[in-house]
C-alpha positions in Angstrom: 0.2 10.5 -30.2 -3.1 9.8 -28.5 -1.6 9.4 -25.0 -1.4 13.2 -24.2 -5.0 13.6 -25.1 -6.2 10.6 -23.1 -7.3 12.0 -19.8 -8.6 8.8 -18.3 -6.0 6.9 -16.2 -8.3 3.9 -16.2 -7.9 3.6 -20.0 -4.2 3.6 -19.7 -4.2 1.0 -16.9 -6.6 -1.1 -18.9 -4.4 -1.0 -21.9 -1.3 -2.0 -19.8 -3.1 -4.9 -18.2 -4.5 -6.2 -21.5 -1.0 -6.1 -23.0 0.5 -7.9 -20.1 -2.4 -10.4 -20.1 -1.7 -11.1 -23.8 2.0 -11.9 -23.0 0.9 -14.2 -20.2 -1.7 -15.9 -22.3 -4.6 -14.8 -20.1 -8.0 -13.6 -21.4 -10.1 -11.3 -19.4 -13.8 -10.9 -20.1 -15.3 -7.8 -21.7 -17.3 -5.9 -19.1 -20.0 -3.3 -19.6 -20.1 -0.3 -17.3 -21.9 -1.0 -14.0 -21.7 -4.7 -14.1 -21.7 -6.1 -10.6 -19.9 -9.3 -9.5 -21.8 -11.6 -7.1 -24.5 -8.9 -6.5 -22.3 -6.6 -4.6 -21.8 -2.8 -5.3 -18.8 -0.6 -5.0 -20.1 0.9 -1.7 -20.4 -2.6 -0.2 -16.7 -3.0 0.4 -14.7 -1.3 3.1 -11.7 0.8 2.2 -8.6 2.0 4.0 -8.2 2.3 7.8 -7.8 5.9 9.2 -6.9 7.0 12.7 -8.1 10.6 13.0 -5.3 12.9 13.8 -4.9 14.4 17.2 -5.1 18.0 16.1 -2.5 20.6 17.1 1.2 20.8 17.6 3.3 17.7 18.6 7.0 17.3 19.1 9.2 14.3 18.4 7.0 12.3 16.0 8.2 9.4 13.8 6.4 8.7 10.5 6.3 5.0 9.8 5.2 3.6 6.5 4.3 0.2 5.2 6.3 0.0 2.0 3.9 -0.7 -0.9 1.2 -2.0 1.4 -1.5 -3.1 -1.0 0.9 -4.6 -3.6 2.8 -6.4 -0.8 -0.4 -7.8 0.6 -1.5 -9.0 -2.9 1.9 -10.7 -3.4 1.8 -12.3 0.0 -1.7 -13.8 -0.4 -1.4 -14.1 -4.2 -4.5 -11.9 -4.5 -5.7 -11.3 -8.0 -9.0 -11.5 -9.9 -7.7 -14.6 -11.8 -6.7 -16.4 -8.6 -9.9 -15.8 -6.6 -11.7 -19.0 -5.5 -15.4 -18.6 -4.9 -16.7 -20.3 -1.7 -18.3 -23.2 -3.6 -15.1 -24.1 -5.3 -12.7 -24.1 -2.3 -13.3 -27.9 -1.9 -11.8 -28.5 -5.3 -8.3 -27.4 -4.1 -5.8 -29.2 -1.9 -5.0 -27.3 1.4 -1.5 -26.5 0.2 -2.8 -25.0 -3.1 -5.0 -22.3 -1.5 -4.7 -19.6 1.1 -7.2 -17.5 3.0 -7.1 -13.8 3.9 -8.3 -12.1 7.1 -11.6 -11.4 5.2 -12.0 -15.2 4.7 -11.6 -14.8 0.9 -9.7 -17.7 -0.7 -7.0 -17.5 -3.4 -5.2 -20.3 -5.3 -1.5 -20.8 -4.9 -0.8 -23.3 -7.7 0.1 -20.5 -10.0 1.1 -16.8 -9.6 -1.6 -14.2 -9.8 -1.6 -11.8 -12.8 -1.6 -8.6 -10.8 0.9 -9.7 -8.2 3.3 -10.5 -11.0 3.0 -6.9 -12.3 3.6 -5.6 -8.7 7.0 -7.4 -8.6 8.1 -5.5 -11.7 6.8 -2.1 -10.5 8.3 -2.7 -7.1 11.7 -3.3 -8.5 11.6 -0.1 -10.6 10.4 1.9 -7.6 13.2 0.5 -5.5 15.8 1.8 -8.0 14.6 5.3 -7.8 14.1 5.2 -4.1 17.8 4.2 -3.7 18.9 7.0 -6.0 16.7 9.4 -4.0 18.4 8.3 -0.8 21.8 9.4 -2.1 20.8 13.0 -2.7 20.5 15.8 -0.2 17.0 16.0 1.2 15.0 18.7 -0.6 17.4 19.0 -3.5 16.2 19.0 -7.1 17.5 15.5 -7.8 16.0 14.3 -4.5 12.6 15.5 -5.6 13.0 14.2 -9.1 13.8 10.7 -7.9 11.0 10.9 -5.4 8.5 11.7 -8.2 9.8 8.8 -10.3 9.5 6.4 -7.4 6.1 7.7 -6.6 5.0 7.2 -10.2 5.7 3.5 -10.0 3.9 3.4 -6.7 0.9 5.0 -8.2 1.0 2.6 -11.2 0.8 -0.3 -8.8 -2.0 1.2 -6.8 -3.9 2.0 -10.0 -3.7 -1.7 -11.0 -5.3 -2.5 -7.7 -7.8 0.3 -8.1 -9.2 -1.2 -11.3 -10.2 -4.3 -9.3 -12.6 -2.0 -7.3 -13.9 0.0 -10.3 -17.4 -1.3 -11.3 -16.8 -0.4 -15.0 -13.5 -2.4 -15.2 -13.2 -5.8 -16.8 -11.1 -6.8 -13.7 -13.8 -5.6 -11.2 -14.4 -7.9 -8.2 -15.4 -6.2 -4.9 -14.6 -9.3 -2.9 -11.1 -9.3 -4.2 -10.8 -5.5 -3.6 -12.0 -5.8 0.0 -9.6 -8.7 0.6 -6.8 -6.2 -0.1 -8.1 -3.2 1.9 -9.1 -5.2 5.0 -5.9 -7.2 5.0 -4.1 -3.9 4.8 -6.2 -2.8 7.8 -5.2 -6.0 9.6 -1.5 -5.0 9.2 -1.8 -1.4 10.4 -4.0 -2.3 13.3 -1.5 -4.9 14.5 1.3 -2.2 14.3 -0.9 0.2 16.4 -1.6 -2.6 18.9 2.2 -3.2 19.4 2.7 0.6 19.8 0.1 0.7 22.6 1.7 -2.3 24.2 4.9 -0.4 24.3 3.3 2.7 25.8 3.3 4.7 22.5 0.4 6.6 21.0 -0.5 6.9 17.3 -1.1 10.6 16.7 -2.4 9.9 13.2 -2.7 7.0 10.7 -4.0 6.7 7.2 -4.0 3.6 4.9 -0.3 2.6 5.1 1.2 5.2 7.4 1.2 5.9 11.1 2.7 8.8 13.0 3.9 7.9 16.5 5.4 10.1 19.2 8.7 8.5 20.3 12.4 9.3 20.7 14.2 9.2 17.3 16.5 6.3 18.3 13.5 4.2 19.1 12.2 4.2 15.5 14.5 1.4 14.1 13.9 -0.8 17.1 10.1 -0.4 16.9 10.1 -1.1 13.1 12.1 -4.3 13.6 9.8 -5.5 16.4 6.7 -4.9 14.2 8.1 -6.6 11.2 9.2 -9.7 13.2 5.8 -10.0 14.9 3.9 -9.6 11.7 6.0 -12.2 9.9 5.4 -14.7 12.7 1.7 -14.0 12.9 1.2 -14.2 9.1 2.8 -17.7 9.2 0.9 -18.9 12.3 -2.5 -17.6 11.3 -2.4 -17.7 7.5 0.6 -19.9 6.6 2.3 -17.1 4.6 5.9 -18.3 4.2 8.9 -15.9 4.5 9.4 -16.3 0.7 6.2 -14.3 0.1 6.6 -11.9 3.0 7.0 -8.5 1.4 5.1 -6.5 3.9 7.6 -4.2 5.7 7.2 -1.3 8.0 9.8 1.4 7.4 11.1 4.3 9.5 10.3 6.9 7.0 10.7 10.4 8.6 11.2 12.1 11.9 9.6 15.4 12.7 11.0 17.7 15.4 7.6 19.4 15.3 4.5 18.6 13.3 1.0 20.3 13.3 -2.0 18.2 12.3 -4.9 20.2 11.0 -7.1 17.3 9.8 -6.8 14.1 7.7 -4.3 14.5 4.9 -3.5 18.0 6.0 -0.5 18.8 8.2 2.8 20.7 8.3 6.0 19.6 9.9 9.7 20.3 10.3 11.4 17.1 9.2 14.8 16.4 10.8 15.4 12.9 9.4 14.5 11.2 6.2 15.2 7.5 5.7 18.1 7.6 8.2 19.6 10.8 6.7 19.8 14.0 8.7 17.5 16.7 7.2 16.1 20.2 7.7 13.0 20.1 5.6 9.6 21.7 5.9 6.8 19.5 4.6 3.3 20.9 4.1 0.5 18.5 3.1 -2.5 20.1 1.5 -5.5 17.8 0.9 -7.5 20.5 -1.0 -5.2 20.4 -4.0 -3.9 16.9 -3.4 -0.4 18.3 -3.3 2.7 18.3 -1.0 4.6 21.6 -0.8 8.2 21.2 0.5 11.0 23.5 1.3 14.1 24.1 3.5 
C-alpha cells in the first residue's frame, strides 16, 4: 500500500536490487548520502554523447537506435559494482578472467555481474512487448500500450544503471558509471565514423540514437554494416566474444520530413516504423519530457 505514496524512484530501485541481491547471496554495503568512492564526485564523470541537431527542416531521415545501449554495454563487458577491479588488484587476475573497457576500467569475468544479470531479465521482458507492439498498426491504442510497457522495462534497466552514478546510493561508483557512458560513446562515435566514410551526415545524435539522411532502402544495409564492424572491433580491441555481443544498432524509424528545433525537441512525419509502413506524426517536447503522437 505504500508504493503509490512513494515518490522516489531510487527507493523502488534500491528495494528491487536489495531483493535480487538477497536471492543471489550478495551483500552490498550501507552507504550514507554523499559518500564518495575513490575521492571522485558525481560531476567528475562524463555522461552521454550528443551531436547537436542541424536545426531546420530535413527530408528523408532515418532514425537509428542502439537497442538497450547501456544494458548491452554492461552485459558485454560484465560491468557492475561487484565486478569492478581496482587498478592495484588487476595483477591478481589471469588475463582470461578480466576485461578492460575503452576507459581502461577493469572488470572480472570469472563470475557474472549482478546488474548485468538483471539486464538479461528486463531485456527479455522488453522484447516480448516490443514484438507485440510490432504486430499492431502504428499509432493505434494497442501499439501505444505495448510501446509504454516496453519502455517501462527499458527505464527500469536504465534506472538500475543510474543508481551506480547516484552519490547517495549504496551501489555508487563513478568509475563504473563512467565506464558505461564512455563505452556507449565509443559505440555511437564508431557508427558516426562509418556514416561519414559512406558519405552520410548525422543530422542529430543523442545517447543511443542517431538521425542520418539517407534513402529508406539504405537503412538495413547501413545497420548491418555497423553491427558487423562493431562486433569485429570489440573482439579485436577488447576480446569481447560473440556470446556477449548484445550491442545492436536498429533501423527504428524513417521520416519523410523532420524539423529539428534543438536537442530533444523535434517534429517529424514518420513513414516507417521498424520495417512497417506508417503515417504518423511524432512531436518530441523536452520541456514536459513528453512525446505527443498522432496520425
